[in-house]
C-alpha positions in Angstrom: 55.7 22.0 19.2 55.5 24.5 16.9 55.1 23.9 13.3 56.9 26.3 10.5 55.2 26.1 7.0 58.0 28.0 4.7 56.6 29.4 1.4 58.7 30.7 -1.3 56.3 32.7 -3.4 59.0 34.5 -5.1 60.2 34.1 -8.8 63.7 32.9 -7.7 65.2 30.0 -5.9 65.8 31.2 -2.3 68.1 29.2 0.1 66.3 29.8 3.8 68.6 29.6 6.5 68.0 29.5 10.3 69.8 29.5 13.4 70.3 27.3 15.6 69.1 25.2 13.1 69.7 21.6 14.7 66.2 20.9 14.3 65.7 22.7 10.9 67.5 20.6 8.3 70.6 21.4 9.8 69.8 25.1 9.3 69.7 25.7 5.4 67.8 24.2 2.2 66.8 25.2 -0.9 63.4 26.1 -1.9 62.6 26.4 -5.3 59.7 28.9 -6.7 56.0 27.8 -5.3 58.0 25.0 -3.4 57.4 24.9 0.7 58.1 22.9 3.8 57.1 22.1 6.9 59.5 22.0 10.1 58.9 21.7 13.7 60.2 24.1 16.3 61.0 22.5 19.7 59.6 24.1 23.2 61.3 27.0 24.4 62.9 27.8 21.1 64.9 31.2 20.3 66.1 32.1 16.8 66.0 34.0 13.7 65.5 32.6 10.0 65.8 34.4 6.5 66.6 34.0 3.0 69.6 33.7 0.8 69.6 35.0 -2.8 71.7 34.5 -5.5 73.6 31.0 -4.2 75.8 28.9 -5.9 76.3 26.0 -3.9 78.0 22.5 -5.4 77.0 18.9 -4.9 78.6 18.7 -1.3 76.9 21.5 -0.3 79.6 24.3 -0.1 79.3 27.8 -2.0 78.2 31.2 -1.1 75.4 33.7 -1.8 75.1 37.2 -3.0 72.7 38.1 0.2 72.1 36.6 3.3 75.7 34.7 3.3 76.0 32.6 6.5 80.0 30.8 6.0 80.5 28.8 3.0 77.6 25.8 3.4 74.3 25.3 2.5 73.8 24.4 6.0 74.2 27.8 7.9 76.9 28.4 10.4 76.9 31.9 12.0 74.4 34.7 12.2 74.4 35.9 8.7 75.8 38.5 6.7 73.9 41.9 6.0 71.6 42.7 4.8 68.8 40.3 5.1 65.2 40.5 6.2 64.8 38.7 9.3 62.0 36.7 10.9 62.7 36.2 14.8 61.2 34.1 17.2 61.2 33.8 20.8 58.9 30.4 22.2 58.2 31.0 25.9 54.6 31.2 27.9 54.0 33.4 25.1 55.5 33.5 21.4 57.2 36.6 20.7 57.9 37.2 17.2 58.6 39.9 14.5 60.4 40.8 11.0 63.1 43.0 11.4 65.0 45.1 8.9 67.4 46.4 11.2 69.8 44.4 9.3 68.7 45.7 6.1 66.4 43.9 3.3 67.0 41.6 0.6 63.3 39.9 0.1 59.6 40.4 0.9 59.1 38.7 4.1 55.7 38.0 6.3 54.5 35.7 9.4 51.3 34.9 9.8 50.6 32.9 13.5 47.7 30.2 12.6 44.8 30.0 15.0 46.7 31.8 18.0 45.2 33.7 20.9 46.6 37.3 21.5 48.1 40.0 19.4 48.3 37.5 16.6 49.1 40.1 13.9 50.8 39.4 10.5 54.2 40.6 10.8 56.6 41.5 8.0 57.2 43.5 4.8 55.6 42.3 1.5 56.8 45.4 -0.2 60.0 45.3 -2.4 62.5 47.8 -1.1 64.9 46.8 -3.7 62.9 48.7 -6.5 63.5 51.8 -4.8 66.4 51.6 -2.5 68.6 54.6 -1.8 71.6 54.5 -4.0 74.1 54.5 -1.2 72.0 52.0 0.6 72.0 49.3 -2.6 73.6 46.3 -3.4 74.3 45.2 -6.6 75.1 42.1 -8.4 75.7 42.3 -12.4 74.1 45.9 -12.3 70.9 44.6 -10.3 70.1 45.6 -6.9 69.9 42.2 -4.5 69.5 44.0 -1.4 69.1 47.3 0.7 71.8 47.8 3.5 70.9 49.7 6.8 71.8 53.2 7.1 73.9 51.7 10.5 75.9 49.2 8.1 76.7 52.0 5.4 77.5 55.0 8.0 78.4 53.4 11.3 77.4 56.5 13.4 76.2 56.0 16.8 72.6 57.7 15.4 72.1 55.4 12.7 73.3 52.2 15.0 71.1 53.5 18.1 74.4 53.6 20.4 76.4 55.4 22.9 74.5 58.5 23.6 71.6 57.3 20.9 71.3 53.8 22.8 67.8 54.4 24.3 64.6 54.6 23.1 64.1 58.5 23.8 67.4 59.8 21.8 67.2 57.0 19.2 64.3 58.1 16.7 63.5 57.4 13.1 65.9 58.6 10.1 65.1 59.3 6.8 66.5 56.2 6.1 64.4 53.9 8.4 61.3 55.9 7.6 61.7 55.1 3.9 61.8 50.8 5.4 58.7 51.7 7.4 56.9 53.3 4.3 57.4 49.9 2.8 56.8 47.8 5.5 54.7 49.1 8.1 54.4 45.8 10.2 58.4 45.5 10.3 61.3 46.5 12.5 63.0 49.6 10.6 65.3 50.7 13.3 66.3 49.1 17.0 63.6 51.1 19.1 60.9 50.6 16.6 58.8 48.2 19.4 55.5 49.6 19.2 54.4 48.5 15.9 56.7 45.7 14.9 57.0 42.9 17.7 53.7 40.9 18.5 52.6 38.2 20.9 50.5 35.2 20.2 50.0 31.9 22.2 49.3 28.3 21.3 49.8 28.9 17.5 51.8 27.9 14.3 53.2 29.8 11.6 53.4 30.3 7.9 56.6 32.0 6.9 56.1 33.4 3.5 58.9 34.7 1.3 57.6 37.3 -1.5 53.8 37.2 -1.1 51.6 40.1 -1.4 49.7 41.3 1.5 46.0 40.8 0.1 47.0 37.6 -1.4 48.4 36.4 1.8 45.6 37.4 3.5 43.1 35.8 1.6 44.9 32.3 1.6 45.7 32.2 5.4 43.3 34.0 7.4 
């Protein structure tokens, strides 16, 4: 079994979502600032985790979010709406993990392996792309930028989406938009074939998943 410690270091309440969520509070829960939760992943689990923001759920857990929405329930149903910063995991003989901004950005997110063996590097993004998101990619609520969409999501071209003639590592190259994402988040996927500096493997480890933590504070506390 693998232990996830999920921490909200944001100044705002967030609503993490996990799919598949059968072993994780039904796939959705609330974390107020400075709160954390410990959950256990089953052996050979594969899935993704992200934070939802600007949510409004009633006493029955029904509602919606400004970013990261997945259905109309606190308990996540479906893959989630873009933009969302994603933590992705596949547990097998080795663990494979990454943080992906291929579907856009809504929160700083870092994944730290604990006491593992292998290329157990901190994956993720501690910069906040909402502060300098290109206007054509920005998602706003009440005049505030709450997310940064991917160029694929906005323009829907083969080049930006790495499909068709661009659906391979030779033709799918960084764009001006993905480069901006990479500058802010060097240890996260910025486009579909950004494997070399973005996916990591580790053995016999647990994970700390932190929203909105700075790189240096994060390193001092957990490494």
